[in-house]
C-alpha positions in Angstrom: 0.0 0.0 0.0 2.9 2.3 0.7 4.1 1.9 -2.9 0.8 3.2 -4.3 0.8 6.3 -2.0 4.4 7.0 -3.1 3.5 6.9 -6.8 0.4 9.1 -6.2 2.6 11.7 -4.4 4.8 11.9 -7.4 1.8 12.6 -9.6 0.5 15.5 -7.6 0.9 19.0 -8.8 2.3 21.5 -6.3 0.8 24.7 -7.8 -2.9 24.0 -7.6 -5.2 27.0 -7.4 -7.6 26.9 -4.4 -11.2 27.2 -5.6 -14.6 25.9 -4.4 -18.0 25.0 -5.7 -19.9 28.1 -6.9 -16.7 29.9 -8.1 -16.5 31.2 -11.6 -13.2 30.0 -13.1 -11.2 29.9 -16.3 -9.5 26.6 -17.1 -6.5 26.8 -19.4 -6.5 23.3 -21.0 -3.9 22.0 -23.4 -5.5 20.6 -26.5 -3.6 18.6 -29.1 -4.7 19.0 -32.7 -2.7 17.0 -35.2 0.9 17.6 -34.3 0.3 20.9 -32.7 -0.6 21.8 -29.1 -2.5 24.9 -28.0 -4.2 26.3 -24.9 -8.0 26.4 -24.9 -9.9 28.4 -22.4 -13.1 27.0 -20.7 -14.8 29.5 -18.5 -17.7 28.7 -16.3 -19.1 28.0 -12.8 -17.8 25.1 -10.8 -20.9 22.9 -10.1 -19.2 19.9 -8.4 -15.9 18.7 -6.9 -15.3 15.0 -6.1 -12.5 12.6 -5.2 -9.3 13.0 -3.2 -5.6 13.0 -3.8 -4.7 12.3 -7.5 -8.3 11.4 -8.3 -9.7 14.9 -7.5 -12.0 16.2 -10.3 -14.3 19.1 -10.8 -17.1 19.9 -13.2 -17.4 23.3 -14.9 -20.6 24.5 -16.6 -21.1 27.3 -19.0 -23.8 28.5 -21.3 -22.6 28.6 -24.9 -25.0 29.9 -27.6 -28.0 29.2 -25.3 -27.0 25.6 -24.7 -25.5 24.3 -21.4 -22.0 22.8 -21.7 -20.3 20.8 -18.9 -16.8 19.6 -18.8 -15.1 17.5 -16.2 -11.4 18.2 -15.4 -8.9 16.4 -13.2 -7.0 18.8 -11.1 -3.7 17.0 -11.2 -3.9 16.3 -15.0 -1.0 17.4 -17.2 -3.6 18.6 -19.6 -4.5 21.6 -17.4 -2.0 24.5 -17.8 -3.6 26.9 -15.3 -6.8 27.6 -13.4 -7.8 31.2 -12.7 -10.6 32.2 -10.3 -12.5 35.2 -11.8 -15.3 35.4 -9.2 -15.8 33.8 -5.8 -19.3 32.5 -5.2 -21.2 32.0 -2.0 -23.3 28.8 -2.1 -25.0 26.6 0.5 -24.7 23.3 -1.5 -21.8 21.0 -2.2 -23.2 20.2 -5.6 -25.0 22.7 -7.8 -26.7 20.3 -10.2 -29.9 22.3 -9.9 -28.3 24.9 -12.3 -28.8 22.4 -15.1 -32.5 23.1 -15.2 -32.1 26.9 -15.3 -32.2 28.9 -18.5 -30.8 32.3 -19.4 -29.4 34.6 -16.7 -30.7 32.5 -13.9 -28.3 29.7 -15.0 -25.4 32.0 -14.3 -26.6 33.3 -11.0 -24.6 32.1 -8.1 -25.1 34.5 -5.2 -22.0 36.5 -4.2 -23.6 37.8 -1.0 -26.8 37.3 0.9 -29.3 40.0 0.1 -32.3 40.5 2.4 
């Protein structure tokens, strides 16, 4: 069992940006097309985080041309160049799957502060 942990420790990235569910982020993902490699941005709201250690993954959702698009990324993947947090959200749920049923501006609304 120690061997597995040792291998997992080698796979971990040191410079991982701290973000939570509800935050709006930009993920700089490396994409290989043919023989070339480029960086592609995917910006949206983090709706879920799961796993631990090397297996940590998060789901980002955005609205593109009126259609909802979700993508799952592994935090420690070499395919991720950088993660930028553009807006911190304040949510009361661990998973924001209810945003899937929302349309328009309501799909983008994640409260930044409680208004009463």
